[in-house]
N, C-alpha and C positions, 0 to 999 in steps of 0.2 A: 548271739548279738555281737554287733561289730564293736571293736575297741574304739575308744574315743581319746586315746593318748595323743596329745598334740605333737605336730612336727614343728620344729623351731623355724623361725623366720629365715634362718640361713640354710635350711634343708634344701638339698637339690632334688627336684622331682624327676631327674633324668632316669633314675633307677630306684624302685621301691624294694627294699630288702625284706626277705622273709624273717619273721620273728623266730626265735629259737624253739618256742613251744607253740604248738598248734592246737586250738580247742577242737574237740570232736565235732565233726559236721553231721548234721541230721539230714539224711537224704530225703528229698521231697520230689516226687515226679513233677517235672516242669518242662515246658517246651519254649524254646526261643528260636522260632522257626524261620525257614529260608524263603526266598523270593519266588513268587509266581510270575511267569512271563505275562506282562500286560503293559499297555501304553498309558494306563490310568492308575493312579494310586488307589488301591483297593485293599485297605488294611483293617484287620479286626484284632483287637487285643482283649482278652478276657481274663479276669482275675477274681478269685474269691479270697477275701482277706478280712481278718479282724486284727486290729492293731493292739490287741491285748494279750499276745502270747500264743494265739492259735496259729496253726499252720496255714500258709498261703499257697495257692496253686496258680501258677502263671502260665498262660498259653498265648502264644503270639503267632499270627498268620499275617503275611504281608506281601505286597507287590510293589515294585518300584516304578518310577515314572520314566526312567531313562535306560531301559534294558536294551541290549544289542539285538540284532536280528537273530532269528532262531539258528542254533547250531545243528550240525548233522545229527541225525538220530542214531541210536545205538552206542553212543559214547558213554564212558563211565560216569561222567558228571550227571547225565540223565538218570542213571540208576541212583545216585546219591540223592538227587532231588526227589525222585519217586518215593524213596524210603521216608524222607522228611515229610512229604505231603500226606502220607498215611497217618502222621501224628497230628494232623489238623482235625478239627471237628467237621461234620458234614456241612454246616452253615458257613464254614471258612473256605472249604474247597471240596469239589466233588469227589476227590480221592480220599478225603478225610475219613478216619475210622474212630476218632476219639469222641467221647461223650462231652457235650457242652455243659459246663457247670457254673459259669461265672458271669458277672456283669461286665460291661465294656469299660475301656480305659477312662472314659469320661467320669466314672464314679471313683476313680482312684483318689487317694488323699496323700500325695507325696509331701515330703518335708525336705528342707535344705540339707539337714544333717543326714537324712537317709540317702539323698541323692549324692552327697559327697562320699558316703561309704560305697555306693555303687561305682562312682567314678574312680575312686582309689583302688578298689578291687579289680575293676576292669583294666586299669593301667598295669597292675601287677601281671595280669594274664597276658596283655599285649607285650609288655616288657619280656616276659618269658618266651612267648612265641617268636618274637623278633631275635632274641638272643640265640635261641635254638637254631633258627634258620641261618644265622650268621656263622655259628659254630659248625653246623651241618654234621652231626655225628653219623648220619647216613647221607651219602653224596647227593641223593635226589632232593634233599631239602634246599640245596643251594639254588635250585630252580626258582625258589620263591623269595629270593632276596630282591629288595627294591622294586616291589610290584606297584607301589603307589597306594596300596591299601593300608599301609602301616598306620597305627593309631597312637603309638606311645608318645611321640613328640607333641601331637595335638592335645593329648590328655595332660601332659606336663604344663602346657600353656593354660589350659582351663583351670587346673588346680592352683596355679600361680595367680590367676585372676580372682578366684574365690578368696584366696588368702589376702589379696589386696583389698577386698571388700570387708575384711575383718573377720572372716570365718576361720575357725581352727580346722586344720586338715587332719583327719584321723589316720591312724595306722591301718594297714591292711587287716581285714578280718578273716574269720575262718573260711567262708566260701571261696574267696580269692586265693588265700594261701593253699587251701586244699587242692584247688584246681591247678594252680601253678606247679605244685609238686607232682601232681599226677601227670601233667604234660611233660615235665622233665623226665619222669620215669618212662613214659611211653616213648619219648623221642629216642631213647637209648636202645630199647629192646623190642619195640613194636612199631615200625614205621607206617604200616597200613592204618593202624588205629590213630596214630598221631596225625596223619594226613586228613583223616575224617574230622578231627577236632579243628585243625587249621581251616578247612573248608567251611565248617559250620560257623565258627566264630566270626570270620571275616565277612562271609556272605550274609549271615543273619543281621549283622550290624548295618549293612548297606540297605536293608529292607525294613524289617520290623524295628530295628534299632533306631533308624532315622525317624520313623513315625512316633516312637515313644519319646525320643528327644524333643520333638516338636511339641507334643502334648504336655510334657512336663514343663517345658519352657513357658508355655502359655499359662500354666497353673501357678508356678512359683518363681519364675525368672523374668517376668515382664516381657516374654517372648524373645529373650536374648538367645541367639543361635551360638552354641558352643563350637569350638574348633573340632571337637570330637566328631561332629556331624558335617564337616567340610572336607573336601578332597581337592587337591591341586591337579588340574587336568581333567580329562574326560573319564568319568567314573565308569561309564558303560564300556569303554574300550579296555580299561584296566581290568574289569571283571572278566571280559572275554579273553584277555590275554592269560589270566590266571586259570580260567577254564581249560584253555588249550594246554597249559603246562600240566594241570592235573590229569587230563586225559593222556598226555604223553608219558607221565610218570607211571600211571596205572596200566599202560599198555604192556608193560613188562611183567605184570603180576599174573599169577595163576588165578583160576576161578575161585579157588579156596581163599586166597589172599584178598581178592576183591570182596567176597562175601564177609570176610572178617572185618574189613573196613566198614562195610554197610552196617554190620551188627553193632558197631560202636556208636552209631548215630544217637540212639536214645540216651546213652550215657552223657554225650556231649550236651544234649539239651538239658539234662538234669543239672549239670554243673553250671551252665549259663543261666538257667532259671533261678538257681539259688542266689546268684549274684544280682540278677535283675530284681529279685524280691527285696533286696536291701533298700530300694527306693522308698519302700513303705515302712522302713524300720525307724 
């Protein structure tokens, strides 16, 4: 369960620090999946949950409305997407191989407190990703600085808005803390695995993440659109630029290194799904 220790009024949301002790995280298979190429929003979110302590399973499949033109076949990003699509269910995508277990997002019962936990943990993850890219323990990470996809500053503004509305901002909880520390470890010793998480986190948010944000806003925020779901500039072009950089970085990898990157996909969905599940806590 997420911590509800308050952050003081003078607390800066620019960086959320990790607590000294981390509660043990319970792994739950979850998917927070990536975009399908389409000119029409075609999203499905399914979730089985009981808000009385049982485990929740979250599966997200989504398509965006402003995707760029198709990129050349045979690029590594296509392989990353193909692996992700296999984690969909058949009713979500023809490539899907997962069994459908849950009702749609329309039956969710989100709460403000749960949503705040989700936003706080999400910010910790984005803080961590953006700090790693700036530090660039592996030179290739520098390619992903200032892509326009960064979300930390937007989340800072959203948390400040919630605080102005009288809500207490919780401290980061186990899902976000565990994921942030895992990313830090990967970034030092396993660049292929780290790049997998980088891709999944940012691209999933532009697809299923946007749809979830809209639905939750309709349910508990009187349709307010948070900064988390806004980008400055042409999102389609920014995504394409990052795809090109990903392909360029991966072009120097061996086949074994590429396969290792792809194998990390399901783990990235698990971590993201645990954070997404906080919305219902």
